[in-house]
N, C-alpha and C positions, 0 to 999 in steps of 0.2 A: 504494500500500500504506500502510495506516495505521500510525502509530507506536504502540507500546504506551503506555498511559496511565501516567505515572510522577509525576504531580503537579508536574512542573516548570512554572515560570511561563514563558510564551512572550511574545515581543515581535514586533511587525510593523512593517516599514518600507515605505512606498510612495513611489516616486520620481516626481515631477512634473517633467519636463525643460524646461518652458516658462518663458521670461522675456520681459519687454517688450523688453529689449536686453541684450547681453552686457557684463558689467563687465570692464574691462581687466585686472584681476588674477585673474579667475576661470578655473579649469581644470576645473571640474566639468562633467559632461555636461548642457548646457543650451543653449537657442537660442530665437530668436523664431519662433513657429510659422507655417507656411503654412496656407492654407485647408484645412480638413478634418482636419488632423493631430491637433488636440485631441480631436475626436469619435472618431477611430480609436483614439487612446490610451485613452480612457475605455472603449470597448467591449472592448479587449484586457486592460486592467488588471482589469476586472470579471470577465472569464473567468479570468484568472490567480488572482484572489482566490478564485474558486470552486474551482479546483484545490487551492489551499492549504487551504481550509476542509474539503474532502473528505479531506485527509491528516491532519487533526488528530483525535486520538482523543477519544472521548466522555469528557467530564469535564475535558478540558484547556481552559484559557481564556487569552486574551491579557491580560497585566497592563499592557502599554504598547503604544500605537499611535503611530506618528510619520509624518506626511506631510511630506516634505522635497523639496528641489529643487536647482536651479531656483527658481522662485517659485510655490509652490502657490496663493497668494492671487491670482495672475494669472488663474487659471481663472474664467470667468464663473459667475454663480450657477446658471445652468441646468445646467452640467456639475458643479458642486459637489453639486447635488441627486442627480445620478446616481452620483457617487463615494460620497457618504454612504449612499446606498441600498445600494450594493455592500458597503461596510464594515459596514453594519447587519446583514449576514448572518453576520459573523464572531463567534464566541463570545468575549465579553469578561467579565473580572471586574467585579463591581459597582463597585470603586474603581479601574477602569482609568485610567491616565494617558494622555490622548489629546492629542497636541501637533500643531499646525499651524504651519509656517513661513510668515511673511508679511512683505511689504515695505509700508512706509507708504503708497505711492502707489496700491496696488491693494487696499486694505481699505476696506470701507464697512459701514454698519450692517446692510444686508441680509445680507451674508456672515457677519457676527458673529452675527446672529440665527439663521441656518442652523446655524452651528457649535454655538452654545449649545443649540439645540433637540435636536441630535443627541447631544450629550454630550461635545463637545470641552471639555477642561478647561484647556488651556494654549496660549498663543500665543507663539511665538518670533519676535521682530521684528528684522529686519535693519536696525538703526539705522546701524551702522558708524561714524558720527561725528555730533556735533551742532554742528559748525562748517561753515557753508555753503560756505566756501572749500574745505575738505577734501572735502565731498560733491561739489562741482563737479569737482574733480580726479579723484575716483573714478568720475565719470560716473554717479552715482546719480540716478535720476529723481525723488527727493523732496528736500525741504529740511528744515531742523531743526524748523521750526514744524509741518510735517506729521507728523514722527516723534513729537514730544511730544504732539500731538493724538491720534494713534492709540494711543499708550501709555496715555494717560488714558482714552480710550474703552474700550479692552480691559479695563482695571482696573474701570471703572465697570460694565461688563457682567458682572463676576464671574469673569473668567479669571485664572489665574495667568499672569504675564507674565515672559518672559525677553527680554533685549536683547543683541545682539551689537555689539561694538566692535572696531575695528582700530587697532593702534598701530604706530609705526615708519613712518608715511606720509611721503612726500617733504616736507621742510621743516617737519614737525610738531615742535613744541616740547613740553617737559615741561609747561609751563603749559597749553597747549591740551589736552593729554592729560588733565590733572587736571580741567579744566573739563568735558570730555565725561563723565567718570565722576561728577563732583559733581552735574551736572544730572540724571543718571539716578537717583542716590541721592535727590535732592530730590523727584523725581517719584514715588518710592515703589516703584521696581522691586525685586523680591525675588530676582531671578536675573540674573547678568551673566556673559557669556562674553567673554573678551578674547583676541584673536588677533593675533600679530605678522604684518605684511604679508610674505607669501612670494611671490616672483616665480616662478611656475610656468612650465615650458617650454611648456605648451600654451596659455598665455594671451597676450593682446595685448602686455602688458608683458614677457612672456618673450621676445618678438621685438624689442621696443623698450623697453629697460630705462630707467625714469625715473632722473633724477639726484637728488642731494641727499637720499639716504636716511639718516635719523639712526640712531644706535645705539639699538636697542630695549631693551637691558638695563635702563637706569635707569627706563624707563617701566613695564616689567613689575615691577621691584622696587618702584616707587611704588604700583602697584596692590596688591601684596601687603601693603604697609604701610597704605595708606589704606582699602581696602574693608573689611577685618575690623574696623577701628575705627568703621565705619558700620553694623556688624551683618551684613555679608555675609562669611561665613567661606569660605576657600578649601577646597574639597573635592575638587578635581581640578586638574590642571596649568593648565587654561585657564578654570576655572569657579569662580564665587563665588556663594554663596546665603545668604539668611536660613535658619537651621536649620529643616528641614521643607519647604523649597522646592527641594531639589535635583532634578535631572532623573533620574527613575527609568529612563527609556529609555537615557540615556547610561550609567548605572551597569550596565545589562544588557550593554553592550559591554565595559566594563572587567572585568566578572566572567565574561566568555565564556559568557553565557547563550544559549539558543537564540533566534535572530532570523530569522524568515521575511522574505522580501523580494519585492516586486512592482514592476514598472515597468522601463523600459530603464535599464541601468547600475546597477541596485540591487544592493547587496551584502548577503549574509546569512551566517548561521553556524548549522549544525545538526549535532548529534551529533559535534562535533569537526571538521567539514568546513566550510571557508570556500568560498563560491561567489559568482559574480557573473553577472548577466544580460547579454545582448548590449548593447554600448555603441552601439547604433544603433536608433532608433525603428523604422525600416523593417524591419530584420532581426528585431528582437524581435517586432514585430507579425506579420510573416509566419510566424514559428515558432508563435506562439500560434494564429493563424488556421488553420494546418495541423495543429493538434493535437500539436505537438512541444514539447519543453522549451525555454524561452528561455535556459537556463543555458549560458554559453560558457566558464566558468572554474570549476574545482574544485581545491582544495588540501587535502590531508590531511597533517597534520604528524606527524613522528616524536615519540616520547616526550620527547626532549630539546628539540625545537623547541616542543612544546606548553608545557612547563614554562618555557622561556625567555620565550615570548610572554605567558604568564599572569603571570609575575613582573613584566615590564615594564608590563603593563596595570594590575596591582595597585598598583605603585609610582607610577603617575600620579595616584593618589588619596590622600586623607588617611588612608584606612583602612589602606593598605599590605598587606603579606603577613601573614596569620594562619598561623602555622607548622603547627598541628595540621590545620587544614582543607586547607592546601596539600599537606602530605605525604599526606593521605588521598586526594586527587584525582590528584596527579601523581607521588608517590613520594618517600620520604625521601632517596633518592640525589640527586635533583635539588634538593631543598630544601637539603641540605648543600652542594652545589656552589654554589648561589646565595648562601647566607649567607657562604660562604668568600670569594667574589668581593666581596661588599659590605663585608666586614671589611677588605679590602685598599684600600678607597677612603677619602677623608678623613672622619673621624668626624663633623664638623659637618654633613655632608650628610644624616645619618640621625637618626631618632628611634627608638632601640631600647627596647622595652617588654617586659613579661612576655608571652611567647608571640607576639610580633609585631614587625615593623619597618616603618617608614614613612619617606618622604623628607621632610626638613625643608624649610622655605621656601627656604633657601639651596640645598638639593639640587634643588628644583623649577627653580631658575634655571640649573642646569647639567645638567638631565635627560639631554640627548643623550649626554653622556660616561658617565653611569651606565648608560643603556640599552646602549651599545656594549659595556660590560663583561659584559653578560648574554647576549650572542650566542654561539652555538657552545659550549654547555656541555660538550661532549665533548672539547674541545681540551685 
């Protein structure tokens, strides 16, 4: 059944679960493929995209498309042609932001040319570190020279480029962390996402925890100090960008916009309902081949839960909560409950302005304690 056209901008996420090898810290749904699995995935994701396309009302367009993983760049060029062909049937806005995640070791000029010809606008490169000792410890299949070469090539081809870095690595020093950031700044990267190493239960390191993990707080604080002085402003708790180069797809998540999802383990959000596909390539593919829905999880939040989640997501960003807009969407009752809770927290954690509130740089550093206060608004 088609949704009524309401001029809402839509986003699309496609999950590619394949990687050359599993990183020890990774708990995302990803694996090294066996023979035939990538071809089966492509056939099924093309079918799933067809179902999504038929459910989009006439006049609706996707404003962002994001192909993530896994390692999407691990797909061979022949399969990329098939995926791009399937995505080519999806209605997109003329200025659609189209992002592909890539790792340095699996990008080449042929793939970049394919992406460029089709309309990919942005490449998010999994750099993680520019210190070869750290890359070896992370079991990354690339070295720093490869990473810098691919970043330069992507920019030369005209893509917007984002780079991911991890801090808080075993035996990592503040000096090494600074050198990682400064090299990317010197390279001309306009978007940088920084993530503290998290040891997830489902990862290899979750079973064999590494030793000598440093305190990540001073590293994050240094990123907040250093990057804005290099022209990359913090616009989200983990993201810094030259103004105008922010990730519109990520902003769709923070604003709880409608996000369609395709691929095994892909998450989406439509009409206030969060959903996820089967976290198994085999089960997901079987359901699609049988003409069934691959969705295995749905969650519809109560009014209080919606308001709480919306507040937390908004406060992850530099825009924060706009009172009039928030009250119109979620109700003044919940806005009042949220602002009352925020007023009970340390004043330096917030930036109160006319008609809005945002978290200060200091507040970003203690975000988890702020989010905890916004849970269970009915208590």
